[in-house]
C-alpha positions, 0 to 999 in steps of 0.5 A: 856307778849307774849309767845316764840311762840306767838312772833315768830309769831308776828314777822313772820306776821310782827304784833305788839305785842299789836295786838296780845295781843289784839287777844289772850285776845278775843280768850282765853275768849270763852274756859274759858266760853265754860268749865264753861258752861260744867261744870255746864251743866255736874253738872246739869245732875249729878242731874236729874241722882241722882234724876231719875236714870231709866231716866237718864243713861249714860250706856243706853241713852234711848230716852225720852218722848216728853214734859218730862221737864213739868213732871219734872219741875211739879215733883219739885225734880230739880230746873227748870234752872237745868233741863233746862241745863241738858236736853239741854247737854242730848238730845244734846249727841251723844249717844242720837241723836244715841238711836232716830232709829224708832220706838224705845220707848220714856220714861217718868220720872220713866222710862216707855214708853211714845210713840215710836220715828217718822221716822222723829225724826229718821232721824233728828237725823241722820242728827245732828249726820252726822253734828256733825261729819263733823265739828269735821272733819273740827275741827280736819283739821284746828287744824293739819293745825295749828300745821304744820304752827307753826312746819314749824315757829318754824323750819325758827326761829331756822335757825337763 
């Protein structure tokens, strides 16, 4: 069943309802899978934060030792698949990228110093932050454009 707005869009675009339903089915599946993965990632990260509070802290994000995944697996406090999922989520966060400044100490599973962030690593993190911010801006602009189109369509339909 189509919502009123979807029916209006279909009429305005001269598209059949079955075509709109097909498109909606494809479009609406992605967010559910993404949110399910995000929830699993956050649960795995929570396990790491509980097992290694000196290393994983959302309020004090610090660069991790190169090769920390092997140390975590060898320690066997958390399942390997959970470690991989949690680390992927953790090291792709904005706060983690911000923590990667040249010369800052990396930490091991005990929160102890384990090397320094290099200039190349710092530069890479800065580039990733720029990419993420650019993608967010583009997404925001696209959402605003879609909202404006929806409002215009609503106004056109309400005139009838």
